[in-house]
N, C-alpha and C positions, 0 to 999 in steps of 0.2 A: 627317038625313044631313049630315055635315060636309064642307065643301069650302073650299079656300083662298080668301081674299079677293083680289079683283083690286086691284092697285096701279097707280097711274099711273106711266108711264115717267118717270124723272127725266131731264130734259134737262140737258146739261152747260152750266150757266151760269157763265161765269167771274166771279170776284169782282170787283166794281167797285172801282177805286182811289178813295180819298177825294180830293176836289177839292183839299185843302190839301197833298197829297203829290205831288211830281213829282221826277224824277231830280235829285239834288243837294241835296234838302231835308235839313236837319238835323233828326233825330228824337230824342226822349227815350224810352228804353226804360222801361217801367213794371213789368216783372216778370222773373223769371228770374235767372240768375247775374249778369248785367250790369245789374240794375235801377238806374235813375238815371243811367246813362251816356248820353252823346250820341253819335249815330252818323250816318253819311251814307247816305242812301237811294240805291241804285244802279239797281235795276229791280224790276219785279214778275215773279215766276215764274209758270209755267203753273198751278200749284196755287192761286194767289192769294196766296201768302206773299210778303213783301217781302225782297229781298236787301239787306242792310245791311253796312256795314264801319265799323270804329272811326275811322280805321285803327289797326291794332295798335300801331304805333310812337308814336302820339299818346296813346291812352287805354287800350290793352290789349284792345280788342274785336276779335276776328278776324272774318273774313267769315262771316256766318250768315244763317239764315232767321228771319223774325219775322212773326207774325200782326199785321195792321194795327190790330186792336182793342187791342193792347198797346203802342201808341206814341202819343206826342203830337207832332204836327208843329209845328215852330217856323217863324217867318217868315224865318229865315236860310237862304240857299242858297249853294252853291258850284258851280263849273263842272265837271261830270263827263263832258264830251263826249270828252275824251282818254283815258278809262278803258275798257279792253277787258273787258267782262263776258260775252262770247259763250259761254265755256266753262261758265259757271255755270247749272245747271238743277237740278231736283229730284233727278235721278239722281246728280248730283255729291255730294249730301249723304247718300245712302243708306249705311247701315252695312253692312259685310261680313257675310255669313251666319255664324252660330255653328256650331262643330263639335258636332253632336248625337249623335255616335257613343257607344255604351255604353263605360264605363270600368270596369276591374276595381277592386277595393278597394285593391290595392297602388298602382295608378296614381293613384287619388284622393288618397291620403295622400302619395305621392311628389311630386306636382305642386305647385310653389310658384306663388303668384299672380304671374303675369308683369306687369310694368309696361306699361300700355297706351301705345303711342307713336303719334303722329299720322303719317299717310303723308307722305313727303317732298314729294310733289306738292302737298299741302295747304299745307305751310309755304312752298313756292316761290310758290304763288299768292297767299298773304298778303303775301309780300315784294314781289311785283309790284304788288299793289294799293297797298301802302304807298308804293312808288316813284312811282306815278302820282298818288295823292291827297295825299301829303306836301307837295309844292311848291305845290299849289293852296290848301291850308289855310294854308301859311306866307305866301302873298301877302296874305291878308286880315289886317289888324292885330288882335291879341288873340284871333283865332279858335282858335289852338292851345290857349291857356289856357282858353278857354271850353269846348272839346271835352274837355279833360282833367278839368274839375271835374264833380262829380256834382250832379244836380238833387235838391234836398231841400226839404221843406216844414218850416217852423218855426212855433212858436206865434205867432199873430197874422197869419200868411199867409192870404190869401183866394184860393184857387185859381180860384174862379168869377169873380174880378175881374182875374185875371192876363192879360197879353197875351203870348203866346208868339211 
């Protein structure tokens, strides 16, 4: 006689934040479209993902979510106490539902691929973060240049001996 196996109830354990990561820490992204870019950590979201921002005006990285296993924390920090990140949560980054209605053959061939545009609110939020983080980064000498350069390893570099 077959019967389903009992499974232990999974408790909602929030992801622990690494000790080296605190709001304002400069992180290096290790994968994705922006790999090698340096970003500012703003807060940890409920899902355990990290909310980071370039800022866009400095290095072209918009506000985004990142898993902490794909970042390297550096010792450099900036003051983000004046940055308002209350509106950012996991629902903010959810994509709108696709239209799954059936299309006729004529509709399929008549429809051109529309250019995807970002919502205006997303662009405004990025500009607001740029306005808040830009002056903070400009206060620290050479930090804007540091944030704009990509992190790379060259032959002869020993990452296990590097001090971030």
